[in-house]
N, CA, C and O atoms as a Tinker XYZ file with bonds, in Angstrom:
   424  protein
     1  N     11.141000    5.887000   -6.542000    73     2
     2  CA    10.098000    4.914000   -7.045000    64     1     3
     3  C      8.865000    5.120000   -6.086000    63     2     4     5
     4  O      8.968000    5.275000   -4.869000    81     3
     5  N      7.727000    5.101000   -6.769000    73     3     6
     6  CA     6.457000    5.040000   -6.024000    64     5     7
     7  C      5.504000    3.830000   -6.279000    63     6     8     9
     8  O      4.979000    3.675000   -7.382000    81     7
     9  N      5.311000    3.046000   -5.320000    73     7    10
    10  CA     4.429000    1.791000   -5.544000    64     9    11
    11  C      2.963000    2.104000   -5.013000    63    10    12    13
    12  O      2.764000    2.454000   -3.850000    81    11
    13  N      2.013000    1.961000   -5.900000    73    11    14
    14  CA     0.658000    2.157000   -5.432000    64    13    15
    15  C     -0.094000    0.816000   -5.460000    63    14    16    17
    16  O     -0.149000    0.085000   -6.449000    81    15
    17  N     -0.657000    0.576000   -4.293000    73    15    18
    18  CA    -1.350000   -0.800000   -4.016000    64    17    19
    19  C     -2.796000   -0.497000   -3.977000    63    18    20    21
    20  O     -3.190000    0.299000   -3.124000    81    19
    21  N     -3.713000   -1.089000   -4.877000    73    19    22
    22  CA    -5.143000   -0.975000   -4.753000    64    21    23
    23  C     -5.596000   -2.334000   -4.180000    63    22    24    25
    24  O     -5.112000   -3.398000   -4.566000    81    23
    25  N     -6.566000   -2.235000   -3.225000    73    23    26
    26  CA    -7.037000   -3.443000   -2.771000    64    25    27
    27  C     -8.389000   -3.570000   -1.952000    63    26    28    29
    28  O     -8.876000   -2.595000   -1.381000    81    27
    29  N     -8.952000   -4.800000   -1.928000    73    27    30
    30  CA   -10.270000   -4.858000   -1.206000    64    29    31
    31  C     -9.926000   -5.947000   -0.239000    63    30    32    33
    32  O     -9.000000   -6.733000   -0.444000    81    31
    33  N    -10.746000   -5.978000    0.892000    73    31    34
    34  CA   -10.502000   -7.131000    1.842000    64    33    35
    35  C    -11.159000   -8.290000    1.203000    63    34    36    37
    36  O    -12.045000   -8.211000    0.353000    81    35
    37  N    -10.589000   -9.496000    1.743000    73    35    38
    38  CA   -11.197000  -10.761000    1.192000    64    37    39
    39  C    -12.518000  -10.992000    1.841000    63    38    40    41
    40  O    -12.689000  -10.529000    2.969000    81    39
    41  N    -13.456000  -11.645000    1.262000    73    39    42
    42  CA   -14.770000  -12.076000    2.018000    64    41    43
    43  C    -14.586000  -12.530000    3.383000    63    42    44    45
    44  O    -13.747000  -13.394000    3.638000    81    43
    45  N    -15.258000  -12.047000    4.207000    73    43    46
    46  CA   -15.240000  -12.420000    5.718000    64    45    47
    47  C    -14.246000  -11.768000    6.575000    63    46    48    49
    48  O    -14.231000  -11.945000    7.793000    81    47
    49  N    -13.336000  -10.942000    5.894000    73    47    50
    50  CA   -12.367000  -10.118000    6.657000    64    49    51
    51  C    -13.094000   -8.754000    7.101000    63    50    52    53
    52  O    -13.567000   -7.947000    6.300000    81    51
    53  N    -13.110000   -8.634000    8.349000    73    51    54
    54  CA   -13.933000   -7.350000    8.840000    64    53    55
    55  C    -12.927000   -6.330000    8.941000    63    54    56    57
    56  O    -11.777000   -6.494000    9.349000    81    55
    57  N    -13.563000   -5.035000    8.451000    73    55    58
    58  CA   -12.688000   -3.666000    8.396000    64    57    59
    59  C    -11.912000   -3.642000    9.735000    63    58    60    61
    60  O    -10.681000   -3.650000    9.704000    81    59
    61  N    -12.500000   -3.615000   10.764000    73    59    62
    62  CA   -11.740000   -3.377000   12.177000    64    61    63
    63  C    -10.472000   -4.365000   12.251000    63    62    64    65
    64  O     -9.379000   -3.947000   12.633000    81    63
    65  N    -10.664000   -5.584000   11.898000    73    63    66
    66  CA    -9.501000   -6.522000   12.037000    64    65    67
    67  C     -8.332000   -6.103000   11.078000    63    66    68    69
    68  O     -7.168000   -6.065000   11.478000    81    67
    69  N     -8.706000   -5.781000    9.753000    73    67    70
    70  CA    -7.699000   -5.237000    8.920000    64    69    71
    71  C     -7.042000   -4.025000    9.487000    63    70    72    73
    72  O     -5.818000   -3.953000    9.596000    81    71
    73  N     -7.895000   -3.025000    9.867000    73    71    74
    74  CA    -7.268000   -1.727000   10.259000    64    73    75
    75  C     -6.391000   -1.953000   11.407000    63    74    76    77
    76  O     -5.264000   -1.459000   11.408000    81    75
    77  N     -6.831000   -2.682000   12.415000    73    75    78
    78  CA    -5.944000   -3.052000   13.563000    64    77    79
    79  C     -4.597000   -3.547000   13.040000    63    78    80    81
    80  O     -3.547000   -2.997000   13.371000    81    79
    81  N     -4.647000   -4.579000   12.229000    73    79    82
    82  CA    -3.355000   -5.113000   11.846000    64    81    83
    83  C     -2.577000   -4.081000   11.070000    63    82    84    85
    84  O     -1.369000   -3.948000   11.262000    81    83
    85  N     -3.280000   -3.304000   10.146000    73    83    86
    86  CA    -2.527000   -2.234000    9.499000    64    85    87
    87  C     -1.670000   -1.244000   10.416000    63    86    88    89
    88  O     -0.475000   -0.974000   10.294000    81    87
    89  N     -2.557000   -0.781000   11.344000    73    87    90
    90  CA    -1.945000    0.206000   12.387000    64    89    91
    91  C     -0.886000   -0.445000   13.289000    63    90    92    93
    92  O      0.073000    0.245000   13.633000    81    91
    93  N     -0.979000   -1.653000   13.678000    73    91    94
    94  CA    -0.128000   -2.315000   14.697000    64    93    95
    95  C      1.013000   -3.093000   14.037000    63    94    96    97
    96  O      2.062000   -3.281000   14.653000    81    95
    97  N      0.829000   -3.537000   12.826000    73    95    98
    98  CA     1.898000   -4.364000   12.241000    64    97    99
    99  C      2.384000   -3.870000   10.905000    63    98   100   101
   100  O      3.600000   -3.724000   10.774000    81    99
   101  N      1.597000   -3.599000    9.913000    73    99   102
   102  CA     2.035000   -3.232000    8.590000    64   101   103
   103  C      2.722000   -1.867000    8.562000    63   102   104   105
   104  O      3.854000   -1.787000    8.084000    81   103
   105  N      2.124000   -0.829000    9.029000    73   103   106
   106  CA     2.563000    0.489000    8.934000    64   105   107
   107  C      3.762000    0.542000    9.664000    63   106   108   109
   108  O      4.735000    0.939000    9.024000    81   107
   109  N      3.960000    0.210000   10.970000    73   107   110
   110  CA     5.175000    0.242000   11.766000    64   109   111
   111  C      6.239000   -0.454000   11.024000    63   110   112   113
   112  O      7.301000    0.139000   10.835000    81   111
   113  N      6.052000   -1.739000   10.551000    73   111   114
   114  CA     7.135000   -2.498000    9.969000    64   113   115
   115  C      7.548000   -1.823000    8.736000    63   114   116   117
   116  O      8.734000   -1.515000    8.621000    81   115
   117  N      6.687000   -1.545000    7.765000    73   115   118
   118  CA     7.101000   -0.843000    6.365000    64   117   119
   119  C      7.734000    0.492000    6.548000    63   118   120   121
   120  O      8.695000    0.807000    5.847000    81   119
   121  N      7.211000    1.360000    7.524000    73   119   122
   122  CA     7.844000    2.687000    7.843000    64   121   123
   123  C      9.292000    2.601000    8.313000    63   122   124   125
   124  O     10.085000    3.514000    8.085000    81   123
   125  N      9.668000    1.354000    9.054000    73   123   126
   126  CA    10.864000    1.260000    9.752000    64   125   127
   127  C     12.009000    0.755000    8.656000    63   126   128   129
   128  O     13.206000    0.851000    8.928000    81   127
   129  N     11.565000    0.240000    7.462000    73   127   130
   130  CA    12.433000   -0.255000    6.535000    64   129   131
   131  C     13.409000    1.001000    6.092000    63   130   132   133
   132  O     12.956000    2.135000    5.938000    81   131
   133  N     14.769000    0.675000    5.909000    73   131   134
   134  CA    15.782000    1.671000    5.542000    64   133   135
   135  C     15.296000    2.152000    4.136000    63   134   136   137
   136  O     15.412000    3.359000    3.925000    81   135
   137  N     14.797000    1.415000    3.201000    73   135   138
   138  CA    14.518000    1.832000    1.893000    64   137   139
   139  C     13.329000    2.805000    1.602000    63   138   140   141
   140  O     13.167000    3.349000    0.509000    81   139
   141  N     12.442000    2.985000    2.778000    73   139   142
   142  CA    11.141000    3.684000    2.584000    64   141   143
   143  C     11.330000    4.978000    2.947000    63   142   144   145
   144  O     11.857000    5.226000    4.032000    81   143
   145  N     10.905000    6.041000    2.043000    73   143   146
   146  CA    10.811000    7.440000    2.344000    64   145   147
   147  C      9.497000    7.784000    2.995000    63   146   148   149
   148  O      9.471000    8.649000    3.870000    81   147
   149  N      8.465000    7.188000    2.636000    73   147   150
   150  CA     7.078000    7.408000    3.240000    64   149   151
   151  C      6.225000    6.187000    2.862000    63   150   152   153
   152  O      6.510000    5.514000    1.871000    81   151
   153  N      5.175000    5.900000    3.654000    73   151   154
   154  CA     4.304000    4.910000    3.485000    64   153   155
   155  C      2.901000    5.344000    4.035000    63   154   156   157
   156  O      2.804000    5.718000    5.204000    81   155
   157  N      1.824000    5.297000    3.212000    73   155   158
   158  CA     0.593000    5.749000    3.616000    64   157   159
   159  C     -0.480000    4.653000    3.255000    63   158   160   161
   160  O     -0.465000    4.047000    2.183000    81   159
   161  N     -1.477000    4.440000    4.316000    73   159   162
   162  CA    -2.540000    3.465000    3.961000    64   161   163
   163  C     -3.795000    4.435000    4.087000    63   162   164   165
   164  O     -4.055000    5.115000    5.079000    81   163
   165  N     -4.540000    4.377000    2.883000    73   163   166
   166  CA    -5.776000    5.160000    2.875000    64   165   167
   167  C     -7.064000    4.323000    2.646000    63   166   168   169
   168  O     -7.153000    3.476000    1.757000    81   167
   169  N     -8.021000    4.620000    3.494000    73   167   170
   170  CA    -9.309000    4.022000    3.191000    64   169   171
   171  C    -10.203000    4.928000    2.210000    63   170   172   173
   172  O    -10.376000    6.125000    2.442000    81   171
   173  N    -10.717000    4.324000    1.181000    73   171   174
   174  CA   -11.579000    5.133000    0.377000    64   173   175
   175  C    -12.925000    5.377000    0.963000    63   174   176   177
   176  O    -13.430000    4.576000    1.750000    81   175
   177  N    -13.525000    6.502000    0.578000    73   175   178
   178  CA   -14.810000    6.887000    1.224000    64   177   179
   179  C    -15.890000    7.100000    0.208000    63   178   180   181
   180  O    -17.017000    7.430000    0.578000    81   179
   181  N    -15.566000    6.908000   -1.194000    73   179   182
   182  CA   -16.591000    7.050000   -2.168000    64   181   183
   183  C    -15.878000    7.715000   -3.610000    63   182   184   185
   184  O    -14.675000    7.937000   -3.744000    81   183
   185  N    -16.784000    7.929000   -4.483000    73   183   186
   186  CA   -16.261000    8.389000   -5.635000    64   185   187
   187  C    -16.779000    9.897000   -5.865000    63   186   188   189
   188  O    -17.965000   10.162000   -5.667000    81   187
   189  N    -15.960000   10.774000   -6.241000    73   187   190
   190  CA   -16.272000   12.156000   -6.335000    64   189   191
   191  C    -17.448000   12.331000   -7.310000    63   190   192   193
   192  O    -17.452000   11.820000   -8.430000    81   191
   193  N    -18.493000   13.119000   -6.793000    73   191   194
   194  CA   -19.667000   13.234000   -7.710000    64   193   195
   195  C    -20.651000   12.184000   -7.858000    63   194   196   197
   196  O    -21.607000   12.247000   -8.631000    81   195
   197  N    -20.368000   11.159000   -7.044000    73   195   198
   198  CA   -21.264000   10.003000   -7.179000    64   197   199
   199  C    -21.604000    9.279000   -5.967000    63   198   200   201
   200  O    -20.810000    9.297000   -5.027000    81   199
   201  N    -22.730000    8.625000   -5.886000    73   199   202
   202  CA   -23.139000    7.940000   -4.676000    64   201   203
   203  C    -22.623000    6.480000   -4.667000    63   202   204   205
   204  O    -22.684000    5.791000   -3.648000    81   203
   205  N    -22.107000    6.028000   -5.853000    73   203   206
   206  CA   -21.458000    4.731000   -5.993000    64   205   207
   207  C    -20.256000    4.528000   -5.203000    63   206   208   209
   208  O    -19.495000    5.471000   -4.986000    81   207
   209  N    -20.023000    3.293000   -4.733000    73   207   210
   210  CA   -18.804000    2.910000   -3.916000    64   209   211
   211  C    -17.687000    2.977000   -4.741000    63   210   212   213
   212  O    -17.863000    2.808000   -5.947000    81   211
   213  N    -16.470000    3.211000   -4.277000    73   211   214
   214  CA   -15.333000    3.143000   -4.948000    64   213   215
   215  C    -14.980000    1.683000   -5.278000    63   214   216   217
   216  O    -15.304000    0.768000   -4.521000    81   215
   217  N    -14.333000    1.492000   -6.384000    73   215   218
   218  CA   -14.079000    0.070000   -6.890000    64   217   219
   219  C    -12.888000   -0.654000   -5.841000    63   218   220   221
   220  O    -12.683000   -1.863000   -5.944000    81   219
   221  N    -12.218000    0.076000   -4.954000    73   219   222
   222  CA   -11.195000   -0.442000   -4.141000    64   221   223
   223  C    -11.587000    0.103000   -2.747000    63   222   224   225
   224  O    -11.954000    1.275000   -2.668000    81   223
   225  N    -11.529000   -0.695000   -1.616000    73   223   226
   226  CA   -11.667000   -0.253000   -0.262000    64   225   227
   227  C    -10.621000    0.567000    0.256000    63   226   228   229
   228  O    -10.870000    1.479000    1.045000    81   227
   229  N     -9.353000    0.278000   -0.175000    73   227   230
   230  CA    -8.084000    0.891000    0.345000    64   229   231
   231  C     -7.014000    1.002000   -0.772000    63   230   232   233
   232  O     -7.099000    0.431000   -1.859000    81   231
   233  N     -6.082000    1.738000   -0.407000    73   231   234
   234  CA    -4.919000    1.802000   -1.176000    64   233   235
   235  C     -3.639000    2.282000   -0.304000    63   234   236   237
   236  O     -3.742000    2.961000    0.718000    81   235
   237  N     -2.528000    1.867000   -0.809000    73   235   238
   238  CA    -1.401000    2.104000   -0.175000    64   237   239
   239  C     -0.455000    2.918000   -1.110000    63   238   240   241
   240  O     -0.359000    2.668000   -2.312000    81   239
   241  N      0.236000    3.907000   -0.482000    73   239   242
   242  CA     1.189000    4.598000   -1.409000    64   241   243
   243  C      2.555000    4.409000   -0.718000    63   242   244   245
   244  O      2.712000    4.844000    0.423000    81   243
   245  N      3.447000    3.839000   -1.306000    73   243   246
   246  CA     4.708000    3.427000   -0.826000    64   245   247
   247  C      5.776000    4.205000   -1.575000    63   246   248   249
   248  O      5.908000    3.963000   -2.775000    81   247
   249  N      6.605000    5.176000   -0.955000    73   247   250
   250  CA     7.629000    5.856000   -1.627000    64   249   251
   251  C      8.928000    5.225000   -1.227000    63   250   252   253
   252  O      9.345000    5.160000   -0.071000    81   251
   253  N      9.532000    4.763000   -2.312000    73   251   254
   254  CA    10.950000    3.926000   -2.078000    64   253   255
   255  C     11.964000    4.856000   -2.308000    63   254   256   257
   256  O     12.061000    5.309000   -3.448000    81   255
   257  N     12.773000    5.242000   -1.405000    73   255   258
   258  CA    14.064000    6.070000   -1.596000    64   257   259
   259  C     15.065000    5.295000   -2.245000    63   258   260   261
   260  O     15.787000    5.857000   -3.069000    81   259
   261  N     15.225000    3.996000   -1.974000    73   259   262
   262  CA    16.417000    3.159000   -2.488000    64   261   263
   263  C     15.825000    1.809000   -3.097000    63   262   264   265
   264  O     15.578000    0.877000   -2.331000    81   263
   265  N     15.621000    1.707000   -4.316000    73   263   266
   266  CA    15.052000    0.461000   -4.824000    64   265   267
   267  C     15.933000   -0.884000   -4.666000    63   266   268   269
   268  O     15.428000   -2.007000   -4.681000    81   267
   269  N     17.169000   -0.655000   -4.530000    73   267   270
   270  CA    18.115000   -1.914000   -4.314000    64   269   271
   271  C     17.990000   -2.302000   -2.943000    63   270   272   273
   272  O     18.065000   -3.492000   -2.636000    81   271
   273  N     17.799000   -1.369000   -2.054000    73   271   274
   274  CA    17.763000   -1.552000   -0.494000    64   273   275
   275  C     16.362000   -2.241000   -0.287000    63   274   276   277
   276  O     16.156000   -3.132000    0.537000    81   275
   277  N     15.363000   -1.672000   -1.205000    73   275   278
   278  CA    13.966000   -2.174000   -0.947000    64   277   279
   279  C     13.913000   -3.603000   -1.357000    63   278   280   281
   280  O     13.180000   -4.354000   -0.713000    81   279
   281  N     14.602000   -4.058000   -2.347000    73   279   282
   282  CA    14.555000   -5.466000   -2.712000    64   281   283
   283  C     15.194000   -6.195000   -1.598000    63   282   284   285
   284  O     14.685000   -7.289000   -1.353000    81   283
   285  N     16.124000   -5.861000   -0.920000    73   283   286
   286  CA    16.755000   -6.586000    0.215000    64   285   287
   287  C     15.819000   -6.626000    1.307000    63   286   288   289
   288  O     15.619000   -7.640000    1.976000    81   287
   289  N     15.171000   -5.378000    1.508000    73   287   290
   290  CA    14.203000   -5.388000    2.763000    64   289   291
   291  C     12.986000   -6.217000    2.599000    63   290   292   293
   292  O     12.508000   -6.792000    3.577000    81   291
   293  N     12.481000   -6.309000    1.477000    73   291   294
   294  CA    11.235000   -7.132000    1.318000    64   293   295
   295  C     11.524000   -8.698000    1.243000    63   294   296   297
   296  O     10.631000   -9.538000    1.134000    81   295
   297  N     12.841000   -8.974000    1.312000    73   295   298
   298  CA    13.348000  -10.418000    1.394000    64   297   299
   299  C     13.604000  -10.765000    2.798000    63   298   300   301
   300  O     14.100000  -11.862000    3.055000    81   299
   301  N     13.319000   -9.955000    3.705000    73   299   302
   302  CA    13.576000  -10.337000    5.177000    64   301   303
   303  C     12.452000  -11.159000    5.661000    63   302   304   305
   304  O     11.340000  -11.224000    5.137000    81   303
   305  N     12.873000  -11.805000    6.756000    73   303   306
   306  CA    11.695000  -12.785000    7.460000    64   305   307
   307  C     10.595000  -11.908000    7.916000    63   306   308   309
   308  O      9.448000  -12.293000    7.687000    81   307
   309  N     10.777000  -10.793000    8.525000    73   307   310
   310  CA     9.740000   -9.873000    9.017000    64   309   311
   311  C      8.923000   -9.426000    7.793000    63   310   312   313
   312  O      7.694000   -9.498000    7.828000    81   311
   313  N      9.504000   -9.018000    6.832000    73   311   314
   314  CA     8.637000   -8.729000    5.734000    64   313   315
   315  C      7.846000   -9.657000    5.004000    63   314   316   317
   316  O      6.766000   -9.413000    4.465000    81   315
   317  N      8.560000  -10.920000    5.026000    73   315   318
   318  CA     7.799000  -12.108000    4.544000    64   317   319
   319  C      6.586000  -12.374000    5.273000    63   318   320   321
   320  O      5.528000  -12.606000    4.688000    81   319
   321  N      6.704000  -12.348000    6.603000    73   319   322
   322  CA     5.456000  -12.526000    7.485000    64   321   323
   323  C      4.412000  -11.496000    7.191000    63   322   324   325
   324  O      3.244000  -11.825000    6.984000    81   323
   325  N      4.801000  -10.304000    7.171000    73   323   326
   326  CA     3.887000   -9.058000    6.814000    64   325   327
   327  C      3.125000   -9.381000    5.485000    63   326   328   329
   328  O      1.895000   -9.346000    5.430000    81   327
   329  N      3.933000   -9.703000    4.398000    73   327   330
   330  CA     3.350000   -9.862000    3.100000    64   329   331
   331  C      2.418000  -11.139000    3.211000    63   330   332   333
   332  O      1.335000  -11.091000    2.627000    81   331
   333  N      2.739000  -12.196000    3.870000    73   331   334
   334  CA     1.815000  -13.380000    3.972000    64   333   335
   335  C      0.427000  -12.990000    4.757000    63   334   336   337
   336  O     -0.681000  -13.383000    4.393000    81   335
   337  N      0.645000  -12.240000    5.775000    73   335   338
   338  CA    -0.619000  -11.910000    6.515000    64   337   339
   339  C     -1.457000  -10.949000    5.652000    63   338   340   341
   340  O     -2.687000  -11.002000    5.648000    81   339
   341  N     -0.770000  -10.097000    4.945000    73   339   342
   342  CA    -1.560000   -9.046000    4.068000    64   341   343
   343  C     -2.282000   -9.752000    2.837000    63   342   344   345
   344  O     -3.334000   -9.322000    2.365000    81   343
   345  N     -1.605000  -10.894000    2.358000    73   343   346
   346  CA    -2.277000  -11.640000    1.336000    64   345   347
   347  C     -3.516000  -12.564000    1.960000    63   346   348   349
   348  O     -4.480000  -12.880000    1.263000    81   347
   349  N     -3.401000  -12.893000    3.119000    73   347   350
   350  CA    -4.578000  -13.437000    3.800000    64   349   351
   351  C     -5.778000  -12.518000    4.122000    63   350   352   353
   352  O     -6.898000  -12.969000    4.364000    81   351
   353  N     -5.497000  -11.286000    4.110000    73   351   354
   354  CA    -6.645000  -10.302000    4.331000    64   353   355
   355  C     -7.134000   -9.599000    3.351000    63   354   356   357
   356  O     -8.232000   -9.047000    3.423000    81   355
   357  N     -6.301000   -9.544000    2.248000    73   355   358
   358  CA    -6.688000   -8.668000    0.918000    64   357   359
   359  C     -6.367000   -9.225000   -0.182000    63   358   360   361
   360  O     -5.464000  -10.061000   -0.232000    81   359
   361  N     -7.031000   -8.860000   -1.189000    73   359   362
   362  CA    -6.818000   -9.173000   -2.759000    64   361   363
   363  C     -6.246000   -7.768000   -3.208000    63   362   364   365
   364  O     -6.959000   -6.766000   -3.253000    81   363
   365  N     -5.004000   -7.773000   -3.512000    73   363   366
   366  CA    -4.191000   -6.615000   -3.911000    64   365   367
   367  C     -3.506000   -6.655000   -5.217000    63   366   368   369
   368  O     -3.030000   -7.711000   -5.635000    81   367
   369  N     -3.431000   -5.479000   -5.922000    73   367   370
   370  CA    -2.714000   -5.174000   -6.985000    64   369   371
   371  C     -1.679000   -4.198000   -6.763000    63   370   372   373
   372  O     -2.042000   -3.095000   -6.355000    81   371
   373  N     -0.419000   -4.415000   -6.964000    73   371   374
   374  CA     0.686000   -3.487000   -6.679000    64   373   375
   375  C      1.153000   -2.965000   -8.037000    63   374   376   377
   376  O      1.367000   -3.707000   -8.995000    81   375
   377  N      1.290000   -1.711000   -8.053000    73   375   378
   378  CA     1.689000   -1.010000   -9.418000    64   377   379
   379  C      2.785000   -0.209000   -9.240000    63   378   380   381
   380  O      2.747000    0.524000   -8.251000    81   379
   381  N      3.825000   -0.156000   -9.997000    73   379   382
   382  CA     4.966000    0.616000  -10.042000    64   381   383
   383  C      4.583000    1.852000  -10.914000    63   382   384   385
   384  O      3.854000    1.801000  -11.905000    81   383
   385  N      5.150000    2.919000  -10.430000    73   383   386
   386  CA     4.632000    4.155000  -11.204000    64   385   387
   387  C      6.007000    5.141000  -11.142000    63   386   388   389
   388  O      6.968000    5.024000  -10.381000    81   387
   389  N      5.792000    6.079000  -12.123000    73   387   390
   390  CA     6.746000    7.072000  -12.349000    64   389   391
   391  C      5.976000    8.409000  -12.680000    63   390   392   393
   392  O      4.899000    8.388000  -13.277000    81   391
   393  N      6.582000    9.563000  -12.263000    73   391   394
   394  CA     5.960000   10.808000  -12.520000    64   393   395
   395  C      6.016000   11.202000  -14.011000    63   394   396   397
   396  O      6.921000   10.801000  -14.743000    81   395
   397  N      5.129000   11.914000  -14.388000    73   395   398
   398  CA     5.070000   12.533000  -15.770000    64   397   399
   399  C      5.880000   13.995000  -15.562000    63   398   400   401
   400  O      5.652000   14.731000  -14.602000    81   399
   401  N      6.755000   14.263000  -16.497000    73   399   402
   402  CA     7.419000   15.633000  -16.365000    64   401   403
   403  C      6.477000   16.590000  -17.071000    63   402   404   405
   404  O      5.994000   16.200000  -18.134000    81   403
   405  N      6.186000   17.683000  -16.659000    73   403   406
   406  CA     5.500000   18.657000  -17.326000    64   405   407
   407  C      6.275000   19.397000  -18.495000    63   406   408   409
   408  O      7.467000   19.699000  -18.434000    81   407
   409  N      5.549000   19.612000  -19.421000    73   407   410
   410  CA     6.169000   20.335000  -20.620000    64   409   411
   411  C      6.207000   21.797000  -20.539000    63   410   412   413
   412  O      5.288000   22.387000  -19.971000    81   411
   413  N      7.196000   22.435000  -21.062000    73   411   414
   414  CA     7.338000   23.762000  -20.927000    64   413   415
   415  C      6.386000   24.358000  -21.954000    63   414   416   417
   416  O      6.305000   23.893000  -23.092000    81   415
   417  N      5.593000   25.502000  -21.489000    73   415   418
   418  CA     4.637000   26.147000  -22.416000    64   417   419
   419  C      5.437000   26.679000  -23.717000    63   418   420   421
   420  O      6.589000   27.110000  -23.666000    81   419
   421  N      4.753000   26.596000  -24.745000    73   419   422
   422  CA     5.209000   27.031000  -26.081000    64   421   423
   423  C      5.302000   28.633000  -26.155000    63   422   424
   424  O      5.666000   29.183000  -27.194000    81   423
């Protein structure tokens, strides 16, 4: 399972503050979960072919190796604290995804 989170920082939250927290708390905590295969936090830099800013400042890609274990992992006290801190810093939308299978050529 892959979860994609799109988010913007809340008004008044400085980029440096969020990124320091992401590097020192969010990323190490999530990457240490038994259920996680990979976790990436990405800062957007713009829109391809446009000078307009991207609609989201950041995104996370969370590759979950074991969904049942993930449910247990996110219920821990440590992850509850991380989730609460994240909600204070950002307005986020989490999306569950699944890959599309390519069709065989006719």
